[in-house]
C-alpha positions as CSV (number, residue, x, y, z in Angstrom):
1,X,-5.7,16.4,1.6
2,X,-7.1,17.0,-1.9
3,X,-10.8,17.0,-2.7
4,X,-10.2,14.1,-5.0
5,X,-9.2,11.9,-2.0
6,X,-10.8,13.6,1.0
7,X,-14.4,12.4,0.7
8,X,-13.3,8.8,0.0
9,X,-10.9,8.4,2.9
10,X,-11.7,7.0,6.4
11,X,-11.1,9.8,8.8
12,X,-7.8,9.7,10.9
13,X,-6.6,6.6,9.1
14,X,-5.9,7.7,5.6
15,X,-7.3,4.5,4.0
16,X,-10.1,4.4,1.5
17,X,-13.6,3.7,2.9
18,X,-14.7,1.8,-0.3
19,X,-12.3,-0.4,-2.3
20,X,-14.1,0.6,-5.5
21,X,-13.3,4.2,-5.0
22,X,-9.7,3.7,-5.9
23,X,-8.0,5.1,-9.0
24,X,-4.4,5.6,-10.0
25,X,-4.9,9.4,-9.6
26,X,-5.9,8.8,-6.0
27,X,-2.9,6.7,-5.4
28,X,-0.6,9.4,-6.8
29,X,-2.4,12.0,-4.6
30,X,-2.1,10.0,-1.4
31,X,1.6,9.3,-2.2
32,X,2.3,13.0,-2.8
33,X,0.8,13.8,0.6
34,X,3.5,11.4,1.9
35,X,6.1,13.3,-0.2
36,X,6.6,10.3,-2.5
37,X,6.4,10.3,-6.3
38,X,5.1,7.0,-7.6
39,X,7.0,5.4,-10.4
40,X,5.8,2.8,-12.8
41,X,7.3,0.2,-10.5
42,X,5.3,1.5,-7.5
43,X,2.1,1.4,-9.7
44,X,2.9,-2.2,-10.7
45,X,3.1,-3.2,-7.1
46,X,-0.2,-1.4,-6.3
47,X,-2.0,-3.1,-9.2
48,X,-0.6,-6.4,-8.1
49,X,-1.8,-5.9,-4.5
50,X,-5.3,-5.1,-5.7
51,X,-5.4,-8.3,-7.8
52,X,-4.0,-10.2,-4.8
53,X,-6.7,-8.8,-2.5
54,X,-9.4,-9.5,-5.0
55,X,-8.2,-13.2,-5.2
56,X,-7.6,-13.7,-1.5
57,X,-9.7,-11.1,0.3
58,X,-8.3,-10.5,3.8
59,X,-7.3,-14.1,4.3
60,X,-3.6,-13.2,4.9
61,X,-1.5,-11.4,7.5
62,X,1.0,-8.6,7.2
63,X,4.0,-11.0,7.2
64,X,2.5,-13.0,4.4
65,X,1.8,-9.9,2.4
66,X,5.3,-8.6,2.9
67,X,6.7,-12.0,1.8
68,X,4.6,-12.0,-1.3
69,X,5.7,-8.5,-2.2
70,X,9.3,-9.5,-1.6
71,X,9.0,-12.5,-3.8
72,X,7.3,-10.6,-6.7
73,X,9.1,-7.3,-6.5
74,X,12.2,-7.6,-4.2
75,X,14.6,-8.1,-7.1
76,X,18.1,-8.8,-5.8
77,X,17.8,-6.7,-2.7
78,X,14.8,-8.4,-1.2
79,X,12.8,-6.4,1.4
80,X,15.4,-3.6,1.3
81,X,14.2,-2.7,-2.2
82,X,10.7,-2.5,-0.9
83,X,11.7,-0.3,1.9
84,X,13.4,2.1,-0.6
85,X,10.1,2.2,-2.6
86,X,7.9,2.6,0.5
87,X,9.9,4.2,3.2
88,X,7.1,4.3,5.8
89,X,6.7,0.6,5.5
90,X,6.0,-1.6,2.4
91,X,2.8,-3.1,3.8
92,X,1.4,0.1,5.4
93,X,2.1,2.5,2.5
94,X,1.5,0.1,-0.3
95,X,-1.9,-0.9,1.2
96,X,-2.8,2.8,1.7
97,X,-1.8,3.8,-1.8
98,X,-3.5,0.7,-3.3
99,X,-6.8,1.6,-1.5
100,X,-6.7,-1.6,0.5
101,X,-7.3,-2.1,4.2
102,X,-4.3,-3.2,6.3
103,X,-4.2,-6.9,6.9
104,X,-6.2,-8.2,9.9
105,X,-4.4,-8.0,13.2
106,X,-1.9,-5.6,11.8
107,X,-1.7,-3.4,14.9
108,X,1.6,-1.7,13.9
109,X,0.9,0.6,11.0
110,X,4.6,1.0,10.3
111,X,5.0,-2.8,9.8
112,X,7.8,-3.5,7.5
113,X,9.4,-0.1,8.0
114,X,12.8,0.9,9.2
115,X,11.4,3.2,11.9
């Protein structure tokens, strides 16, 4: 893990300890550690999730978040498109890269994945 990210991340979870510590450079670094290059479409989703979180806080569950992502960014392929963008799970990876905590009661960190 790079120095840019390491001191901001909660140990063993990979999620940022403080929401305000997030930057697009950090998102790109976290993604590169998952062997994923973020496109502008990825970044649009991450920015949207941060705005959604700022508006709603943690008052939603993983299924709701996945449905919102599908509605906003699923294009013609629906969730399949999100899985292509975030292969380890749209909710899990998108929250991680956006510097957001997983939704409450989201016990399965691969939620929304094909694994």
